[in-house]
Structure formats: structure tokens, C-alpha cells
N, C-alpha and C positions, 0 to 999 in steps of 0.2 A: 591324591586330590585332598584339599581341605574342604570342610564341610561348607565355609563360606563361599567356596567356588561352586559348589553344588546348589546352595542357595541362590545364588545369583542365576545360575542357568534354570533354575526351577522357575523362579520370579519371571525370567525372560520367557520360558516356554508358556506360562499360564497366561501371560499377556498376549502372547502371539496366538494361542487357541482362541483367546477372547476376541480378539481383533478379527480372525477368521471367522467366527461365528457370526458376528455383528456383520460383516461384509456379506455373508450368504444371506442373512435376512434382509439386509439393503438391496441386494440383487433381486429376491423374491418381490418386495415391494415395488421395485421398479418395474419388473415385467407385469404385476398387476395393474400398475398406473399405464403402462402402456396399451395394456388389452383395454381398459377403461376409455383412453381416449380415442383409441379405433374403433370403438364399440364391439368389440370382443367379447365373448362370455369369459368369465373368470376360469372356468373350468377347461377351456380350450387350451391346448398344447401351443405355445409360441416359441419359434427359434429364430434368433437374429444371426442372419447370415452375412451381413456387411462387416467390413473390416474397418477398424479405426484408420489405418494409414490410407484407406480409398476416400475417407471424408476429411481428410487434413489438405491443405494447400500449401505449397511452398511459398517463401517469402518472395522469391523473385517472380513466381506467377502470379502473386496477388499485386506486386508493384507495377507489373506491366498490363495489368487489367485496366481497361477503360471503361468509363461510365456512359451508359446510353439510358437516357432519361425515358425513352419510349418503353422500355421494359417493364415500368412501374405502373401499375394499374391507376394509381392516383392521378399520373400525368394523362394517361390515356382517355380518363374519363373528362378531364378538363378539356382537351383537344376535341373529344366529340361534342362536349357542351358547345364549344365555339364554332364547330360546324353548324349546330343547330341553330345558334346566334345569327349566323350569316344567312341561313336559309329563312328565318323569320324576318330578317330585314329585307331581303329579295322579296319575300311574299307582300310585305306591306308597301314596298315602293311600286309593286305591280298593281296596287289599289289605285294608283293614279292614271292608268290607262285605261281607256274605253274598251269595252268588251263587247263582242260581235258573237251571236249564238245563233244556230238554225235550227229550226223545229219542223217536224211533219208528223201527220197523223192521218189514218183512214180508216173507214168504217162502212158496214152496210147494214140497212134497217129493213125490215118487212113492212111494218106498220099494219100488223095484222093481230087480230085476237087471239088467233090459235097458231101456234109455231110448228109446222111440218116440214121439215128440211128434205122430204121425200118428195114433195107436191111439185111436180114438173112445171105447173102453171103459176106457181107462187113468183112473185115479182120481188126482187130486192133491189132498194135504192142506194146507190153509195154516195159517200160523202168523204171528200179528202180535203186536206189543209196542209199548205206548205207557208212558211215564213220565215223571215228573220228578225232577230230583236237585238237592237243597239243600245248599249247601256253608256252613257257618258257621265262620269261624275263631276259635279260642278262645285258643290260644297257640302261638306259632312261636319262642320263644326270646329275644324281643325284636328279631328281624332287621328286620323291618318299621319299627318305631321308628329303628332305627338309620340305616336306608336313607333315611327321610324327614329325619332330622337332617342327613345327609351331603348331600342334596339342598338343604336349605336354606343349608349353609354353601357349596355351589357357587354358589347365586345370589348370597349375599353377595360372594363372591370375583369373580364376573363382574361385579358391580354396580362393586365397586371397580376392576376392570380396565379396564370402560369409561370411567369417569371420569377415570382416568389417561391413557388413550389420548386421550379429547377434550381433556385439558390439553395433551398433547404435540402432538396435532394443530393446536391452536390457536396454539401456540409457533410450530411449524413454518410454518404459514400466514402469521402476522405477520411473521417474518423473511424469509420468501420475498416477502411483499409489499413490504416495506422495501427488500430489496435489488433488485427489479426498478423500484421508483420512482427510487431512487439510479442505477441503470444507465441507465433512460431519461432522466433528467435529464442525466446524464454524457454520453448521445448527442448530446443537442441541442445542448449546450454545444459540443461536438467539431464538430458539423454547422456551427456558427456560427464556429467558428475556421478550418474550411476555407473559408467564403466569405471571410472576412477574410484569409486567407493566399493565396488566389487574386486577390483585389483588389490586394494588395500586390505579387504577382509581375507582374501585368499593368501596373501602373503602373511598375513597376521596368524591365520590358522596353521599354516605349513611351518611357522616359527614355533608355534606352540606344541605341535605334534612331534617336531624335532626336540624340543626341550629347551629352546632358546628364547622362547617367548612366555608371556604371562597370560592367564586365562582372563585377567581384566582387559588386557590389549586386546583381545578376540572379541570380546564383549562390547569395547568401546566401538571396535571396527563394525561390528555387527550392527550397533545401534546408528551408526553413521550411514550405513548402507541403506537401513530401513528409512531413515530420515530422507536419504536421497530418493528412495523410491517413492515415498509419500510427497515429496517436492514434485517428482516428475509427474504422478498422477493428477496432482492439482494442476499443474501447467497443462497438461492434456486435455483436462476440462475446461480450462480458460480458452485453450485454442479451439476446441470444438465449439464452445459458445461463441467465439469470434468470428468463427466461420460461417455459423448461422446467421449472425449479425451482417457479415459480409454479404452472404446470398440474398438475404431480405434488404438490404441497401442496394443491390446489383440488380435486383428484380428477377433472381433466378432461384428463389427459394424453392419453388414448387416444380422445378424442372428435373 
């Protein structure tokens, strides 16, 4: 072997060791960040049991997924607000109706200076009252009419807010689904590139071992394999982010 071949291998080895150590430190930082976001003590041991394949979604599954705006908390809040608007309108409309209330009371008085409940000769004087109260609204200066009109405006405004929100959520879901499909397809292509680069590297290595190939060819194949792996992990990261955005847009992020 020529010294230049040894130097190439040494440089490549040193670069790989540097990348490995850097990756380990980044992994430790990621674990610490996850502990912080979960409110865990930094000294607590944390193990991630989920698998990447379980977190991904196939392009066909994403394309067939239908959007339901009721899953989004923003949409549910507006629907609840609209129900409250209708209840407020009904309450104000009932203000035009007359109201009838019944009341009754009863009491007994001794009319003595000394209270003795055990005295058998004590006389108690009973008093009772039963009645009805009818209230008929005649004129209130137009206050009830103004409140009713304001309630109707609030209902119209909330209807417009619901329609605008639904359109925005539909657009967000469509964009998130498109991004997820693109990211998943890119991930599949990068996986095939890794398989091809691995096959090229194996063939180049066997040719070099049999004396029909050069060391430079092996290093180039190894460099191409490393580049394919880097592209794959980058595509995997993008696919995971796209899956999170898709779950958020679909209202299933916390499920």
C-alpha cells in the first residue's frame, strides 16, 4: 500500500471519529432538552422506547385521511361560543314575556316578654301569607330590543368567524398533508439511495480486496455511502416534522 492511501484512510477515519463523538454529544443534549420539557430532573435516567417507523405515516394513508374540523380545539371553542350566543339571545327574548311568581310564608309569635317553649299555657299566634305576583313589562327604554339586536350581531359575527376558521383549517390541513406526502416520498427515495450506495461500496471493496480495484475507488464509494446516509437522516427528520405538523393540523397531536 502506498503511503498516500494510508493517509487517505487515516483522514477518513479521523473525520468519522469526530462525527461520531459530535453525534453522541448532540444525543446527550437532546435527552437533556427532552427531560427539561417534560419537567424531569436532569439526573433522572430516561429511555426512549418508541420506534421511528411507528411515528411515520405512509403517503397512501396520509392521502386518504379526511379532515374533521371538530377535532381542532379552536373550532370547538367557537362552536361553544355560538351556543352561548343563542342562549343569551333566548334569555333576552324571554324578557318581553310577563312573569308570574307565587310566594308563601308562615310564622308564629308569642307576644310575650319572656320566652318559655316548655310553658303549656303559652299562647302562640300564627300568621300566614300566600300570594301571586304578576310582572308585565311595558316599557324599558328600548334596552331589551338593543340587547336582542346585539345578540343577533354576535351570532352573525361568530358564524363568519367559524367559516373563516374552517377555511383556514382546511388550507392548513391540505398543506400539511402535501408536505407529509412529499417528505414520505423523499424518505423512500433516500432509502433506496442508501441501498444502492451500500451495494456500490460492497462491490468496490470486493474489487479492491481482489486486486482489481483501487483504494481511491473504495474511498469514493464510502464517501457516497456516507452522503446517502446523511441525506436519508435529513429526509427522516423532515418526515417526522411533517408528521407532527400533519397531526397538529388534523387535531390528533395529543392522542
